[in-house]
C-alpha positions as CSV (number, residue, x, y, z in Angstrom):
1,M,106.7,83.2,92.9
2,E,105.0,86.6,93.8
3,D,105.3,87.6,90.1
4,L,103.2,84.5,89.2
5,M,100.7,85.5,91.6
6,F,100.8,89.1,90.7
7,F,100.2,87.9,87.0
8,L,97.5,85.5,88.1
9,I,95.6,88.2,90.2
10,T,95.7,90.8,87.4
11,F,94.7,88.5,84.8
12,V,91.7,87.4,86.7
13,F,90.7,90.8,87.4
14,I,91.0,92.3,84.1
15,F,89.4,89.0,82.4
16,G,86.4,89.7,84.7
17,V,86.1,93.4,83.7
18,L,86.4,92.7,80.2
19,L,84.0,89.9,80.3
20,I,81.4,92.0,82.0
21,N,82.0,94.6,79.3
22,Y,81.6,92.1,76.5
23,F,77.9,91.1,78.1
24,Y,77.1,94.7,78.1
25,K,78.0,95.3,74.6
26,K,76.2,92.0,73.5
27,H,73.3,92.9,75.2
28,K,73.2,96.4,73.5
29,C,74.1,95.0,70.1
30,K,77.4,97.0,69.8
31,L,80.0,94.2,69.4
32,N,80.9,94.6,65.8
33,L,81.6,98.6,66.7
34,S,84.9,97.9,68.7
35,K,88.3,99.0,67.9
36,E,89.6,95.5,67.4
37,F,87.2,94.7,64.6
38,K,87.7,98.2,62.8
39,F,91.4,97.4,63.0
40,L,91.1,94.0,61.4
41,K,88.6,95.1,59.0
42,I,90.8,98.0,57.6
43,K,94.2,96.2,57.8
44,Y,93.6,92.9,56.4
45,K,90.5,94.0,54.2
46,L,88.1,91.5,55.8
47,S,84.2,91.8,55.5
48,K,81.4,91.5,58.3
49,K,80.6,87.9,56.9
50,D,84.4,87.1,57.4
51,L,84.2,87.5,61.1
52,D,82.3,85.6,63.6
53,V,81.9,88.6,66.0
54,E,80.7,86.8,69.1
55,K,83.5,84.1,69.1
56,L,85.9,86.7,68.2
57,S,84.9,89.0,70.8
58,L,85.4,86.4,73.4
59,V,89.0,85.7,71.8
60,F,89.3,89.5,72.1
61,V,88.5,89.3,75.9
62,L,91.0,86.7,76.6
63,I,93.9,88.0,74.3
64,N,93.5,91.7,75.8
65,S,93.5,90.3,79.3
66,L,96.8,88.3,78.6
67,I,98.4,91.5,77.1
68,I,97.5,93.7,79.9
69,S,98.5,91.4,82.6
70,S,101.6,90.3,81.0
71,T,102.6,94.0,80.3
72,A,101.9,94.9,83.9
73,T,103.9,91.7,85.3
74,I,106.9,92.7,83.0
75,T,107.2,96.2,84.0
76,T,106.8,95.4,87.7
77,M,109.6,93.2,87.6
78,I,112.0,95.8,86.1
79,D,113.8,97.8,89.1
80,M,113.9,101.2,87.6
81,D,112.3,104.5,88.3
82,Y,108.5,104.8,87.4
83,I,109.0,107.0,84.3
84,W,111.2,104.2,82.7
85,Q,108.8,101.4,83.7
86,I,105.8,103.1,82.1
87,A,107.9,104.2,78.9
88,I,109.1,100.4,78.9
89,G,105.5,99.0,79.5
90,F,104.1,101.4,76.9
91,L,106.6,99.7,74.2
92,I,105.9,96.4,75.6
93,L,102.3,96.9,75.3
94,V,102.4,98.4,71.6
95,M,104.6,95.4,70.5
96,E,102.2,92.8,71.9
97,I,99.2,94.3,70.4
98,Y,100.9,94.8,67.0
99,L,102.1,91.1,67.1
100,I,99.1,89.3,68.6
101,Y,96.6,91.4,66.3
102,G,98.9,90.6,63.5
103,L,98.6,87.0,64.0
104,I,94.9,87.1,64.5
105,G,94.4,88.9,61.2
106,K,96.5,86.2,59.5
107,I,94.7,83.3,60.9
108,L,91.5,85.1,59.8
109,I,92.8,85.4,56.3
110,K,93.8,81.8,56.0
111,R,90.4,80.8,57.3
112,K,88.7,82.9,54.7
113,R,90.3,81.2,51.9
């Protein structure tokens, strides 16, 4: 039960921070300069017109919040030394980013056709 509470608290906090960052970037007109868009454009050969920047940025806020909070929750559940928790957390983080952004890229390619 306390792991669920930890997940929810970290998710809400990180979601709030990333949402504030989203509105700041939207106000400064720098949404399409983020690393997520560059990754999708390069890896899946998408153009700017294929990407709805505002909607996709909100999806990135939600996805990044889920990735970070789930990784933090999983690593705190592991009862090992801190160095091993950090190493395992890094591996989980890289795997989640690769898998989830791969799914987003494939969905965008299907939507493009």
